[in-house]
C-alpha positions in Angstrom: 7.1 8.4 23.1 7.3 10.3 19.8 9.2 13.5 19.7 8.8 16.6 17.5 6.2 17.2 14.8 5.3 15.6 11.5 6.3 18.9 9.9 9.9 17.7 9.9 8.9 15.2 7.2 7.5 18.0 4.9 9.5 19.4 2.0 9.0 22.9 0.6 6.9 21.4 -2.2 3.1 21.1 -1.6 1.3 18.0 -2.8 -0.3 18.3 -6.2 -2.8 15.5 -5.8 -6.5 16.2 -6.6 -8.5 17.7 -3.7 -9.9 14.8 -1.7 -7.4 12.3 -3.1 -6.8 9.3 -0.8 -3.1 9.9 -1.1 -3.4 12.7 1.4 -4.6 10.3 4.1 -1.8 7.9 3.3 0.8 10.7 3.3 -0.5 11.9 6.7 -0.6 8.4 8.2 2.9 7.6 7.0 4.3 10.8 8.6 2.5 9.9 11.8 3.9 6.4 11.7 7.4 7.6 11.3 7.0 10.1 14.1 5.5 7.4 16.3 8.5 5.2 15.7 10.9 8.1 16.6 12.5 7.9 13.1 14.3 11.0 11.8 14.2 11.7 8.1 17.8 10.6 7.6 17.0 7.1 9.0 14.5 6.3 6.3 14.8 5.7 2.6 11.7 5.4 0.4 11.9 4.0 -3.2 9.0 5.3 -5.2 7.2 4.0 -8.2 5.9 6.2 -11.1 2.3 7.4 -10.5 0.2 9.6 -8.3 1.5 7.9 -5.1 5.0 7.9 -6.5 4.9 11.7 -6.6 5.2 11.6 -2.9 9.0 11.6 -3.5 8.6 15.3 -3.9 6.5 15.9 -0.7 8.1 13.6 1.9 11.4 14.5 3.5 13.4 11.3 3.8 16.0 9.8 1.5 14.2 9.0 -1.7 14.8 7.1 -4.9 12.3 7.8 -7.7 12.3 4.5 -9.7 10.9 3.4 -13.0 7.3 2.2 -13.4 6.8 -1.1 -11.6 10.4 -1.0 -10.2 10.1 0.4 -6.7 11.1 -2.9 -5.0 14.5 -3.6 -6.6 16.2 -0.4 -5.5 14.6 -0.8 -2.1 16.1 -4.3 -1.8 19.5 -3.1 -3.0 19.5 -0.3 -0.4 18.6 -2.7 2.4 21.4 -5.1 1.4 23.8 -2.1 1.3 22.7 -0.5 4.6 21.0 -2.7 7.1 20.5 0.3 9.5 18.2 2.2 7.2 14.4 1.7 7.4 13.5 0.9 3.8 10.1 1.4 2.3 8.9 0.8 -1.3 5.9 2.9 -2.4 3.8 2.2 -5.4 0.3 2.3 -6.9 -1.7 -0.7 -7.9 -0.7 -0.3 -11.5 3.0 -0.5 -10.9 2.8 -2.9 -8.0 0.4 -5.5 -9.5 1.0 -4.9 -13.2 4.5 -4.0 -14.5 6.1 -4.9 -11.1 4.2 -8.0 -10.1 7.2 -10.3 -10.4 9.2 -8.1 -8.0 6.4 -8.5 -5.4 6.4 -12.3 -5.8 10.1 -12.7 -5.4 10.5 -10.2 -2.6 7.8 -12.1 -0.7 9.7 -15.4 -1.4 13.0 -14.0 -0.2 11.3 -12.3 2.8 13.7 -9.4 2.6 13.3 -6.9 5.4 11.5 -4.0 3.6 8.0 -2.6 3.8 5.9 -2.4 0.6 3.1 0.2 0.7 0.7 0.1 -2.2 -1.9 2.8 -2.8 -4.7 0.7 -4.5 -7.3 2.9 -6.3 -8.1 0.4 -9.0 -7.0 2.7 -11.7 -4.0 4.1 -13.6 -4.9 7.5 -12.4 -1.9 9.6 -13.3 -2.6 8.8 -16.9 -6.3 9.7 -16.4 -8.1 6.6 -15.2 -7.4 3.6 -17.3 -8.2 0.1 -16.0 -5.6 -1.4 -13.7 -4.9 -5.0 -12.6 -7.3 -4.5 -9.6 -10.2 -2.9 -11.5 -13.4 -4.9 -10.9 -15.1 -6.7 -13.8 -17.7 -4.8 -15.8 -16.3 -1.4 -14.8 -16.1 1.0 -17.7 -12.9 3.0 -18.1 -11.0 4.7 -21.0 -9.4 1.4 -21.8 -12.5 -0.7 -21.1 -15.3 1.3 -22.7 -17.6 -1.7 -22.8 -16.7 -2.9 -19.3 -13.6 -4.8 -17.8 -13.8 -8.4 -18.8 -10.7 -9.7 -16.9 -10.8 -11.0 -13.3 -9.0 -8.6 -11.0 -5.7 -9.5 -9.3 -6.1 -10.3 -5.6 -2.9 -8.8 -4.2 -3.4 -10.1 -0.7 -3.9 -13.7 -1.8 -0.9 -13.4 -4.2 1.3 -12.1 -1.5 0.2 -14.8 0.9 0.8 -17.5 -1.7 4.2 -16.1 -2.5 5.4 -16.4 1.1 5.2 -12.9 2.6 5.6 -12.9 6.3 3.4 -9.8 6.9 0.3 -9.1 4.9 -2.2 -6.4 5.7 -4.8 -4.1 4.2 -5.7 -0.6 5.3 -8.0 2.3 4.3 -6.9 5.8 3.4 -10.0 7.2 4.9 -9.1 5.8 8.4 -5.9 7.6 9.2 -5.6 6.5 12.8 -6.0 2.8 11.9 -3.7 3.1 8.9 -1.0 4.8 10.9 -0.9 1.8 13.3 -0.7 -0.6 10.4 2.2 1.2 8.8 4.0 1.3 12.2 3.5 -2.5 12.6 4.6 -3.1 9.0 7.8 -1.2 9.5 8.5 -2.9 12.9 8.1 -6.4 11.4 11.3 -8.2 10.6 10.8 -9.6 7.1 8.8 -8.6 4.0 5.8 -6.5 4.9 3.1 -5.9 2.3 0.4 -3.3 3.1 -2.3 -2.8 0.5 -4.1 0.5 1.1 -7.6 1.0 -0.3 -7.4 4.5 -1.7 -10.3 6.3 -3.3 -9.6 8.2 -6.5 -12.1 11.1 -6.6 -11.4 12.0 -10.2 -11.5 8.7 -12.1 -13.1 6.1 -9.9 -16.7 6.9 -9.2 -17.5 3.4 -7.9 -15.1 2.9 -5.0 -15.8 6.1 -3.1 -15.1 6.9 0.6 -18.8 6.2 1.3 -18.7 2.9 -0.6 -15.6 1.7 1.3 -17.2 2.7 4.6 -20.2 0.6 3.8 -18.3 -2.6 3.1 -15.1 -2.6 5.3 -14.7 -3.9 8.8 -11.7 -4.2 11.1 -10.3 -7.7 11.7 -9.0 -6.8 15.2 -12.6 -6.0 16.3 -13.7 -9.5 15.5 -11.1 -11.3 17.7 -9.1 -12.3 14.6 -5.6 -13.6 15.1 -3.2 -13.2 12.1 -1.2 -16.4 12.8 -3.1 -18.9 10.5 -2.2 -18.9 6.8 -5.2 -20.8 5.7 -7.6 -18.4 7.6 -5.7 -15.4 6.2 -6.3 -16.7 2.6 -10.0 -17.1 3.4 -10.2 -13.5 4.6 -8.3 -12.3 1.5 -11.1 -13.7 -0.7 -14.0 -12.7 1.6 -15.2 -9.7 -0.4 -15.9 -11.9 -3.5 -18.0 -14.2 -1.3 -19.8 -12.0 1.2 -19.4 -8.4 -0.1 -17.6 -7.5 3.1 -14.0 -6.2 3.0 -11.7 -6.7 6.0 -8.9 -4.3 6.9 -6.1 -5.0 9.3 -3.3 -7.6 9.6 -4.2 -10.8 7.7 -1.1 -12.7 8.4 2.2 -12.2 10.4 5.0 -14.7 11.0 8.4 -13.9 12.4 11.0 -16.0 10.5 
């Protein structure tokens, strides 16, 4: 049973995200997950990236380390090696996680270090006003791709699966209850947990809106899916490109 209120994870500083930003849903789900796991603020350390999601360092009352862009994972790994009793979370946006910091994701998955990596994926560099990121879809026009993005986007789930992560999942910022459960399961997993979170950016991404996501996503656990087959997990990770449907839930989990 969880005790207390999520208010104990609040700081005196109010969030400065845009009204309607998906980060509010992630922030609320993360607090609910910590409460559900009976974790006190002093039992958790979160290493933050630079970016909109990284600004959560100011709004969430746990131990915090505000890292450089793309470098949320290294201090999280160091903290875990130094103190095995702490729950360690790395928090980043898609720009830092899958751009500047992509090598850290690959090697953390290889090592299977016992930390949780939460990525707010809004397909933009939103803090710097909406430039194309590694997950931006082809043909999308942004400030840095005025004629449309020509590069194929990174598939973070497939990358993580290929790199050896033992827990790979995807959630949606617009479904707080489901996301809370995924965060709890990611934290409880022993090994490297990667949770990619589909996060609408109401200011700079007019394509991937809440309504758009709700029209394409479905929950894996409602289709009797079992996350114990790596080959099947990889197929699901590529499903959107083939069918237009986007699964959320746990794609793969292996205790090792």
